[in-house]
C-alpha positions in Angstrom: 254.7 -37.4 -53.4 254.8 -40.5 -55.6 258.0 -42.4 -56.2 258.8 -44.0 -59.6 259.7 -47.7 -59.6 263.0 -48.3 -58.0 264.4 -50.0 -61.0 264.0 -46.7 -62.9 266.3 -44.8 -60.5 270.0 -45.2 -61.2 271.9 -45.5 -57.9 274.8 -47.3 -59.5 277.1 -44.3 -60.0 276.8 -43.4 -56.4 277.8 -47.0 -55.4 280.5 -47.4 -58.0 282.3 -44.2 -57.1 282.1 -44.6 -53.4 285.4 -44.9 -51.5 284.4 -47.2 -48.7 281.9 -49.9 -47.8 278.2 -49.1 -48.1 274.9 -50.8 -47.7 271.8 -49.0 -49.1 268.1 -49.9 -49.2 265.3 -47.7 -50.6 261.8 -49.0 -50.2 258.4 -47.6 -50.9 256.0 -49.1 -48.5 252.8 -48.7 -50.6 254.1 -50.4 -53.7 256.8 -52.5 -52.2 259.3 -51.3 -54.8 262.8 -51.7 -53.5 266.4 -51.0 -54.3 269.0 -52.9 -52.3 272.8 -52.9 -52.2 274.6 -55.1 -49.7 271.5 -55.4 -47.6 272.9 -58.2 -45.4 276.3 -56.8 -44.8 277.1 -56.5 -41.1 278.2 -53.0 -40.0 279.1 -51.4 -36.6 275.7 -50.2 -35.4 277.0 -47.0 -33.7 273.9 -45.0 -32.5 271.5 -47.0 -34.8 271.4 -49.5 -31.9 269.3 -46.9 -30.1 266.3 -47.8 -32.3 265.7 -51.2 -30.8 266.3 -49.7 -27.4 263.6 -47.2 -28.1 261.3 -50.0 -29.2 261.9 -52.0 -26.0 261.4 -48.8 -23.9 257.9 -48.3 -25.3 257.2 -52.1 -25.2 257.9 -52.1 -21.5 255.7 -49.0 -21.1 252.9 -50.7 -23.1 253.0 -53.9 -21.0 253.0 -51.9 -17.7 256.4 -53.0 -16.5 257.8 -49.5 -16.9 256.5 -46.0 -16.1 257.7 -43.4 -18.6 257.2 -40.7 -15.9 259.6 -42.4 -13.4 262.4 -40.2 -12.5 266.1 -41.0 -12.4 268.7 -38.7 -10.7 271.8 -38.1 -12.8 275.0 -39.1 -11.0 278.5 -38.1 -12.0 279.5 -41.7 -12.5 276.7 -42.0 -15.1 278.3 -39.5 -17.5 280.2 -40.8 -20.5 282.0 -39.1 -23.3 280.8 -38.7 -26.9 277.5 -37.3 -28.1 275.0 -35.7 -25.8 274.4 -32.9 -23.4 273.9 -34.7 -20.1 277.6 -35.1 -19.4 277.9 -31.3 -19.4 275.1 -30.8 -16.8 275.3 -30.9 -13.0 274.9 -34.2 -11.1 271.6 -34.3 -9.2 269.5 -33.4 -12.2 266.2 -35.4 -12.2 264.9 -36.7 -15.5 262.0 -38.9 -16.3 262.5 -42.0 -18.4 260.7 -40.4 -21.3 263.2 -37.5 -21.3 266.0 -40.0 -21.5 264.4 -41.8 -24.5 264.0 -38.4 -26.3 267.6 -37.4 -25.6 268.9 -40.8 -26.7 267.1 -40.5 -30.0 267.2 -36.9 -31.1 270.8 -36.1 -30.0 272.2 -39.6 -29.5 273.0 -38.8 -25.9 275.3 -41.6 -24.7 274.6 -41.0 -21.1 270.9 -41.2 -21.6 271.4 -44.4 -23.7 273.4 -46.1 -21.0 270.8 -45.2 -18.3 268.1 -46.7 -20.4 270.1 -49.8 -21.1 270.5 -50.3 -17.4 266.8 -49.7 -16.7 265.6 -52.0 -19.5 268.2 -54.7 -19.4 270.5 -55.8 -22.2 268.9 -59.2 -22.4 265.4 -57.7 -22.7 266.6 -55.4 -25.5 268.2 -58.3 -27.3 265.0 -60.4 -26.8 263.0 -57.6 -28.4 265.5 -57.5 -31.3 264.8 -61.1 -32.0 261.0 -60.7 -31.7 261.0 -57.8 -34.2 263.0 -60.1 -36.6 266.3 -58.3 -36.6 268.4 -61.4 -37.4 271.9 -59.8 -37.4 271.5 -57.1 -34.8 273.0 -57.4 -31.3 273.5 -55.1 -28.4 276.8 -56.2 -26.7 277.9 -53.2 -24.7 276.8 -49.8 -23.4 278.1 -46.7 -25.1 281.9 -46.4 -24.5 282.1 -49.7 -22.8 283.8 -51.2 -25.9 287.3 -50.6 -24.6 286.9 -53.4 -22.1 285.0 -55.8 -24.3 286.6 -55.3 -27.7 283.2 -55.9 -29.3 280.9 -53.8 -31.5 277.2 -53.5 -31.4 276.2 -54.8 -34.8 273.4 -54.5 -37.4 272.7 -54.7 -41.1 270.8 -52.5 -43.6 268.0 -55.1 -43.9 267.6 -55.2 -40.2 267.3 -51.4 -40.0 264.7 -51.5 -42.8 262.8 -54.0 -40.7 263.2 -51.8 -37.6 261.7 -48.8 -39.4 258.9 -51.0 -40.8 258.1 -52.2 -37.3 257.6 -48.6 -36.1 255.1 -48.2 -38.9 253.5 -51.5 -39.5 253.7 -53.1 -36.0 253.0 -50.0 -33.9 249.9 -51.7 -32.5 252.3 -53.9 -30.5 253.2 -50.8 -28.5 249.6 -50.2 -27.6 248.8 -46.5 -26.9 252.5 -45.6 -27.4 252.6 -46.8 -31.0 252.9 -43.4 -32.5 255.5 -42.1 -30.1 258.7 -43.5 -31.8 258.2 -41.8 -35.2 257.0 -38.7 -33.5 260.3 -38.5 -31.6 262.3 -39.4 -34.7 260.7 -36.5 -36.5 262.2 -34.2 -33.9 265.7 -35.4 -34.8 268.4 -32.8 -34.2 271.2 -34.5 -36.2 270.4 -33.3 -39.7 273.7 -33.3 -41.4 273.1 -36.3 -43.7 269.8 -37.3 -45.3 268.3 -34.0 -44.5 270.8 -32.2 -46.7 269.4 -34.0 -49.7 265.7 -33.0 -49.3 264.0 -29.6 -49.3 263.2 -27.8 -46.1 259.8 -28.7 -44.9 259.9 -32.3 -46.2 259.0 -34.7 -43.4 261.7 -37.1 -42.4 261.8 -39.2 -39.3 265.4 -40.3 -39.0 268.2 -41.7 -36.9 271.9 -41.2 -37.5 274.9 -43.0 -36.3 278.6 -42.3 -36.5 282.0 -43.3 -35.2 285.5 -42.8 -36.7 285.3 -44.1 -40.3 281.6 -44.9 -40.0 278.5 -42.8 -41.0 274.9 -44.0 -41.0 271.6 -42.3 -41.5 268.2 -44.1 -41.9 264.8 -42.7 -42.0 261.2 -42.6 -43.1 260.4 -40.0 -45.7 256.7 -39.2 -45.1 255.1 -38.0 -48.3 251.5 -37.1 -49.0 250.9 -40.1 -51.2 253.7 -42.5 -50.3 256.0 -43.5 -47.5 259.6 -44.2 -48.4 262.2 -45.8 -46.2 265.8 -44.8 -46.8 268.7 -46.8 -45.3 272.3 -45.6 -45.9 275.1 -47.2 -44.0 278.8 -46.7 -44.5 282.1 -47.9 -42.9 285.8 -48.1 -43.8 285.9 -44.4 -44.6 289.2 -42.6 -44.8 287.3 -39.4 -44.1 283.9 -39.3 -42.5 282.6 -36.6 -44.8 282.5 -39.3 -47.6 279.7 -41.1 -45.8 277.9 -37.8 -45.0 278.0 -36.9 -48.7 276.7 -40.3 -49.8 273.7 -40.0 -47.4 273.0 -36.6 -48.9 273.3 -37.7 -52.5 271.1 -40.8 -52.0 268.3 -38.7 -50.3 268.6 -36.1 -53.1 268.2 -38.8 -55.8 265.2 -40.3 -54.1 263.5 -37.0 -53.7 264.3 -35.9 -57.3 262.4 -39.0 -58.5 259.2 -38.1 -56.6 256.2 -36.3 -57.9 
């Protein structure tokens, strides 16, 4: 797969006709060719905040401060609403920390996410966010804790580009765990956005995020010749399907312009 120069791909009709607020970045890592629209606009992060949590998880494993095989026993008070399957299971279930990281990533399990935030520490996660170079990303609350804080977890398209670049270009910082994040992301079960714009069998390591009026999908399209990062973030939607369709259409346009 080889992508034409980004300036040759016309994303403007998608942007001009979109009913809502969007930020888009498409970047080929080999050539550095890049299309950007609203790259520094701040969005509610939704489940995209789980990517720096995933990084900090493996960072702590790499430094020896965390054992990914350590087990946690699920308690009824741990369970929160929203995405995930743990809230539907019986209390007393034992899961290792690696299991929680996978569930957080591939099905955006809110209970797993909160258990990992407690284990890793919000301050440690935010310190990691700064070290990676995510200048407008912040974790302010656990999943479904926002009612009491009236704050959002925040990020930008450019920060999410940098996050995915870190998983590829800075994986040595995670020592022997450097390949794990993308491997987990390739097992993503939420495939209703970017995946709808590419053929079956194409390799995409992605992470979605959604709340009412907000739809995100970001990923690494792993081709034989080039690696392409796709970031599509949307908010202010009157209907969430508008954001889903934009993610699909952007992915299709990128793939159609590959050889």
